[in-house]
C-alpha positions in Angstrom: -15.6 0.4 -41.2 -14.6 1.7 -44.9 -11.1 2.6 -45.3 -9.8 4.7 -48.1 -6.9 3.3 -50.3 -3.3 3.7 -49.0 -4.8 4.1 -45.1 -5.1 1.5 -42.3 -5.2 1.2 -38.7 -3.4 -0.8 -35.7 -5.0 -1.3 -32.4 -3.3 -2.8 -29.4 -3.8 -7.0 -29.2 -6.0 -7.8 -26.2 -5.9 -11.6 -27.3 -2.3 -12.0 -27.0 -1.4 -15.1 -24.9 2.4 -15.8 -25.8 5.3 -13.5 -27.1 4.8 -14.9 -30.5 1.6 -13.5 -30.8 1.8 -9.7 -32.0 1.2 -6.7 -30.0 -1.0 -4.9 -32.3 -3.0 -5.8 -35.3 -5.1 -4.2 -37.8 -5.6 -3.8 -41.6 -4.6 -1.7 -44.4 -6.4 -1.1 -48.1 -3.8 -0.5 -50.9 -4.0 1.9 -53.9 -5.9 -0.8 -55.5 -8.6 -1.4 -53.2 -7.2 -4.5 -51.6 -7.3 -5.3 -48.0 -4.4 -6.3 -46.0 -3.9 -7.8 -42.2 -0.9 -6.2 -40.2 0.4 -7.5 -37.3 3.1 -5.7 -35.3 5.7 -6.6 -32.2 7.2 -4.1 -30.3 10.8 -4.5 -29.8 14.2 -3.0 -28.6 17.6 -2.9 -30.5 20.7 -4.0 -29.5 21.4 0.0 -28.8 18.1 0.4 -26.9 16.2 2.2 -29.4 12.4 0.9 -29.4 10.6 0.1 -32.7 7.6 -2.2 -34.1 8.5 -4.6 -36.3 5.6 -5.7 -38.7 4.2 -8.5 -40.8 1.8 -7.9 -43.7 -0.3 -10.6 -45.1 -3.6 -11.2 -47.3 -6.6 -10.3 -45.4 -9.3 -13.4 -44.8 -12.5 -12.6 -43.9 -13.6 -14.3 -40.9 -15.5 -17.8 -42.1 -19.3 -18.4 -40.7 -19.8 -21.2 -38.2 -23.1 -21.9 -40.1 -22.8 -25.5 -40.5 -25.6 -25.7 -42.9 -23.5 -23.7 -45.5 -21.1 -26.6 -45.9 -23.7 -29.3 -46.5 -23.5 -30.9 -50.1 -26.9 -32.9 -49.9 
């Protein structure tokens, strides 16, 4: 799915196995066209207000499992 600059999307993380895993995952594209990975955790403040904390990191394309691509000889 092609994204316009300065846009992104978050989805529920159906692979969450522990509290350290994000509740939401997705990506965004900045104004230079660079893609970023976004992770979000649902939290509640001490005053009882719900919020989502975010972590943004560089996007890394999934690596191929093709063993022939790593052969040197």
